[in-house]
N, C-alpha and C positions, 0 to 999 in steps of 0.2 A: 666139935660137931658143927658149929656154926661156920667155921672156916672151911670145912669140907663141903658144906652146902653151897657156900659162895663160890668155891672153886668149880663145883659141878655146873652151876649156872653160867659161869664165865665160859666154860668149854662148850656148853650147848649153844650159847650165843655166837661163838666163833664158828662153830660148825654150820649154823644156819646162814651166817654171813658168807661163808665160803661157798655154800650150796647155791645161794642166790646169785653170787658173782659168776660162778661157773655156768649157771643156766642162762644168764644174759649173754655171756661170751659165746656159748653154743648157738644161741638163737641168732646172734649177729653174724656168726660164721656161716650158718646155714642159709641165711638170707643172701649173704654175699655170693655164696656158691651158686645159689638158685638164680640170682640176678645175672651172674656171669654166664651160667648155662643158658639162660634165656637170651642174653645178648648174643652168645655164640650161635644158638639155634637160629636167631633172627638174621644174623650175618650170613649164615650158611644158606638160608632160604632165599636170598637174593639171586643166587645162581643155581638153585635147585628146583625141581618140580617132580611131583609124584602122580602116577595114574593108578587107579584101581584096576583090578584084573579085567573087569568088563570094559573099561575105557581103553585099556591096552589092546584088547582084541578088536574093538570097534575102529580105532584109529588105524590099525594095521601097521604098527611099528615094525620095521625091519632093521636088522643089525648087519654091520659089515666091518671092514678094517681098512687101514691105509694100504694102498697098492702103489707099486712103482710103475708109472705109466710113461710111455713115449709120447709126450705132448709137443705140439707145434708152438714154440714160443713166439709171441707177437709184441709189437709196439703199437699202441693206439695213437692215432693222429686224426685231426680234423682239417678240412680244407674245402676247396671249391673246384668245380669243373671249369676249364678254360680252354682256349684255343691259342696256338702260337700266333705271333704277330703277322707272319706271312700268310696265315689262313683267315685273316680278318681284314676287310677293306672298308675304310671310310672314304666315300667317293665325293669329290668336289669338282669344280670346273676351273680351268685356267683362264677363262675369259667370261666376263659377266654377260648376261643376256636375259631376255624374257622367255619363260618356260612355254614352249609351244605344245609339246605332247609328253605325257607320262605313259610308258608302255608296259609297266609291270605293276603287280600288287605286292603288298607285304606278305611274306610267307611263301612266295613262289620260288622255285628253283630256277636259276639262270646259269648258262654256260659262260665261260670266259669269252669276252668279246661281244656279249649280248648288249644291244642298245637299250638302255633303261629309260632314257628321255631325250628330248631334243630342245635346245634353246636357240633363239634367234639373235644374231648380232651381225650388223653390217660391216664391222671391221674385218671379218673374215673374207668379205668380197674384195676388199683392198689388198689383203694378203695374196689372194688368188691373182689379182691384176698385176701385182708386183712380180709374182713368179712368172706369169705368162709374158710380161713385158721383158723381163730379164732373159728369158729363153729366146725371144725374138731377137734381142740385141746380140745374144751370144751367137746365133746363127750367122748374122751379118758380120760380126767382128771376127768370127772364125774364118770366113772366106777372105776378109781383108788381111787377117794375120797370115794366112797361107801365101797371099799375093806379095805382101811386104817382105816376107821372109825370103821368097825367091829373088825379089829385086835386090834385097840387101846382100844375099849371097853372091849375086852377080855384080855388086858394087854399082848398081844403076841409081838407087835412091839412098839418101843418107841413112845411116843406121839408127839415128834418133827417131825417125818416123816409124820404123819397125818397133822400137821400144815403146812408143806411145800407144800403138795399136795393141801390143801385147799387154800393157798395163790396163787398158780399158776392158779387154777381154777377161782378165782376172777379176776385175771389179764386178762385172756383170755375172760371172759365174758364182762369186761369193754372195751377191744379192739374191740370185735364184736359189742357192742352197739354203740361205737363211729363211726365205719365204717358205720353202718346202719343209724345212724343219718345224717351223711354226704350225703349218697345216697338219703335219704328221702328229705333233704333240696334241693337237685338238681332234685327232682321229678323223681328219678330213682329207679328201683328195684335192688335187690341184685344180680340178674343174668340178663345180657343183653349186649347190644353193648356199644360202646364208644360214642354214640350220646346222648347228653344232651338235653332234651326237655325244651323249654321256654314256660311256661304255664301262661295263664291269671288267675289272682287271683279273678277277678270279672266278672260278665256278663255286656256287654256293647258294644259300638261301637269302632272299632279300629281307633285311630287318626293317628298321625304321626308315620311312620316307619323309624327308623334312622339307619338301617343296610342294607347291600347288600350281596347277595350270594357270598361266597368265601372270604369275608372280615373277619378280625379278630375282634371278639367281646371281648372288655375288661371288666373286672369287674368294677362295679360302673357306667358304661355308660348306659344311657337310650336307650333301643332298641325299645320299643313300648310304645304308650300311649293308654289306654282304658278308656272310659268315659261312665258312666251309667247316662243317662239324665232323668231317671224316677223320681229321687229325686231332680230335678232342683229347685232352689229357688232364691230369689232376695237378693242382698245386697244394701240397700238404704242408702243414706247419709242424715241424718236429723240434722238440726242446733240446737244448744243448747237451743235457745228460744222456740223451739217447743217440747222439750223432755217431758215437763210436761203433754202434751196432748196425748202422745203415750203410749199404753199399749198392752200387749200380748193378742191376740185374735181379735184385730181390723182387719177389712177387708180392702183390697186395690183394686184399679182398676189401671191398667197400660197399656201403649201402647209401642210397639217397635218403637223407634224414626225413624229408617230407614226401617221399614217394614210395612208402612201403618198405619191406625188408628184403627185397630181392638183392642177392649178392652178385657183384660184378667184379671181374678180375682185371688186373693191370700189372705193369712191370716198371720198376724205377729205371729212368734213363739219364737223370741229371740231379745233382745236388749243388745248391748255391754255396758259395764260399764267403758269404757275409750274412749278418743278421737282418731279418726282414723289418723288424720294428722293435719297440721298447719291450715287448714281451720276451725278448731273447729267444726267438724261434728262427729256424732256418727253413727256407722253402725247398721242398723235395718234389721233383717232377716225375710223374709216372704216366706212361702211355696206356691208354685204354684199348682193349681189344676192339677191332673195327666193327664187328657185328653188334657189340653192345653200345658203341658210341653213337650210332645213327639216331637214336631216340633221345639223346641228351642235348641240353642247351647250355651255353656258357653261363656260369654264375650259380649253378646248383650247389647247395651245401651238402657235404658228404662226411661220413664217419668211416674211417679206414683202419684196418689191421695190417701192419707191415710184418710179413712172415720172416722171422729171423733164422731159426734153426730148430731141429728136432732135438729134444733132450729128455732123458729119463729122470723124472721127478716124483716125489710122493704126492699122491692125488686121491681124491674122494669123488664120488658122484656129485654133480653140482647141486642136487637137491639136498645134500647132507649139510650144506653151509647156508646159514641164515644170517640176516643183517638186523642188528638192533642199534638204531642211531647211527653212529659213525664207526661201529665195531662189528666184527663178524664172529660167529660162534658155530661150534658143532655141539652135539649132545652125546654123552657117553652114559652107560648104565653105571649107577653109583654102587660099587662093590662094597663100600663100607656099610651101607644099609642092608645089603644082603647078609653080611656077617651078623649084623645086629638082629635081623629078623629070624635067623636060625636059632637064636637064643630064646626066642619067644615061643609060646605054645601055639597050637593051631587055632586057638580061639582068639589070638591076638589080632587086633584091628590092622596092625601094620603088615601082617603076614600076607595079605592079598594085594599089597601095593608094590608097584615097580617104580623105583626112584631113578632120576636122571640128573646129571650135572652138566651145566654149560661150560664149555672150554673155549677161550678166545683163540682165534687163528687169524693168520694173514693170508688171504687168497691170492693166487697168482693167475696165470693164464688158464683159459678154459678152452678145451678142444675135445671133440667127439664125446661130449656129455660128461667129461671129467674136469675137475678144477684142481690146480696145484695148491697145496696147503703148506703153510709153515706155522708151527705151534708156538704160541706166545709162552705157554707153560707146558711142562712135560706131562705126558699122559702114560699110564701103565702100558707095557708092551702088549698085554693081552686084553686091552680095553675093547669093549663092545660098543662100537660107534653106530649111532642111529643114521641110517642112510635113506630111510623113508619115514616121514612123519615129523621131521624136525621143525617144520613151520608150526604144526599144531602145538608142539612142546613149547616153542617160543611164545605163542599166544597165551598158553596156560601159565607160563612163568611170569609174563608181563601183567597178567590179570590176577596174580596171587596164587595161581595153580590150585592143586587139590591137596597140597601137603598139609598134613595135620600132625600136631604134636600133643 
């Protein structure tokens, strides 16, 4: 009897030990699963957001889907307005002198040949005297040449005398031509005053004036700048990776970065065959429409789109794409939550919520209000994509949203 009692106590102790061990294991497993579920829910909430029914109506969320759109593909480039070298003149003088008069103001338009200023130099008087003296000698020597030639042909005078007169005539003609060339280079006539005119070689607008009345103008020093803006064009910096898509004749649209968002058109007419600088960019030259170029000045900074071609690509309205840091996202309605909500009763708190999930995308070109999209991760074919209200969803997601668990 005693042995039976001891055996019964042993069995009861074993049963209670097994029951306690089982309870501990069950508790640990439940905690682990709960912790895993909490971590899973926390991870999911980083790219999820939920709106209540009233919030959904207030925000005005609208859905759409990816469309195949014929978009104008572009290459973006930055650059400056500039004018060709032949349309810009830095004017100096070939002979030094004292500035007598300045006849123009900065910003005024001048025609080619317009006298901008005059400088005084007595050396030009000597040039005029040399020319006139040579002309007088030429007249005398020409008569003597004709006489000596006649006598030489009749063998009256030695031929040596005729050759001496011929040589002197050639020297005086050369001296007269040299003096005339000097005067013409200074835009002066063979008869006139000691005032040397400073003449504009092109038509355009007077830029900086670097002289003052009474000052001494030295040779080689720039006195005036004149710019013809009618031939204004762009110098755009295009990266090496985009060169294969650039060709002469392509159109561009550009805006002046510091002058509002008015779009101006142009056309590519030249592509450099060497790199411009250490940034590995190549200069692409584009002519600006004449009507738009008249109000531009050289050196304006521009942002341009080089139009490449039309292509059919998957696209969404541009408002459907939002930026978070250095990544871009769209929002789709979370179908997994819809299935979950259908299993709850009408009194469930989740039943009145609409859940959304952020999907990372890579945007492409934007044209006519649509932006090309490439999906980083696959989305269901029947996904309901938010095309209006995406910015509000991003703000809610960044602020913790209204998601409740």
